[in-house]
N, C-alpha and C positions, 0 to 999 in steps of 0.2 A: 155841616160835616158831622156824621154820626160819631158818637163817642166809642172808643175802642173798648173791647172787653179785656179783662185781666189776662186771658189767654193770648189775645192778639198783642198786647203790650209785651208780655213775656217772650213771645215768638220773635217780635221785632228786635228786642234787646239781645236775645240769644244770637240771632243772625248777625247783628252788628258786632257783637263781641267775637264771634267766630271769624268774621271778615277781618277785623283788626288783627287777630292772632295770625291769620294767613299772611297779612302784609308785614308784620313785625320782623320776620327773619331778613327780609331785604334791607330794612333800615338798620337792623342790628349788625349786618355784615359790614357796614361802614362805621361801626362803633357807636351808632345812635340807638334810639328806641322810639317807638310810637305808643303813646298812652292815651286811652280813652278817659277823658276828664268827666264828661257828663253827656247824657243824651235825653232829649225830650222827644219820645216816640210819638207823642200826639202832634206836635208842630213840625217834627222832622228836623229839628236843629241838633247837630252833633258837635261837641267840642272835643278837640284832640290837642295833644302837645307832643312836639318833637323834643327829645332829650339827648344828652350825651354829646357825641361828636357833631350832632346836628347844630349845636349852638355856635360852632365856628365854620359851618359849611356855607359856602356862597350860594348854593342852590337850595337851601332849606325852604325858602318861601315857595320856590317852584315845586318842590317835592310835596309840600302841603297843598298848594292850590291845584297844580296840574296832575299830581299823582293821587294823593289820598282823596281829595274831593271828587275827582273824576271817577275813581274806582267805587267809592261809597255810593255816589249818585247813580252810577251805571248799574250796580248790582242790587241796590236797595231802593226801589221806586219811591218809598216813603220819605227818603232823606231829601230835604229841601235846601239845607244850608249846612256847610261845614265851616266852623270857626275854630280859631286856636292860634297857636304860635310856637315859639321856641323857648325852652327853658334856658334863660340866659344867666341863671345863677351858677351854672357849671363853670369851673376854672377853664379859661381859654386854652392854656397850654395842655392841660390834661385832655381837653376836648379834641384838640388837633391831633394828639398822640393816638387817640382811639380810632380815628377814621382811616380807612384804606383808600377810599375814593374810587370812583369810576365803576363800581360793581353794580350791574343792573341785571337781576335774575330774569329769566324768561318764564312766563306763565305757561305751564303745560297742563291742559285739562286731562283729567283721568279718563 
């Protein structure tokens, strides 16, 4: 596999950050957040973390695996694996108070 140029690395990282920013409002609407922890644009491994109300949400694993992973791999062909988890250091009662639950925004292309 040929090594990426600096411009290619920057382009991949910028596209990843833009896509994370596009997904964040949906997670934030339920009192949580989606944070990019690190990305290896050479190997395609991306690490993310769900925070806030996500720490008490029963479907946070589904959100990470079924939502975030699927979207990143569908839109960024170079993403080979998405790893991560939930920030469990957040206070459980405060976390539950943040979430409104059930909100799933629809994607509308421009």
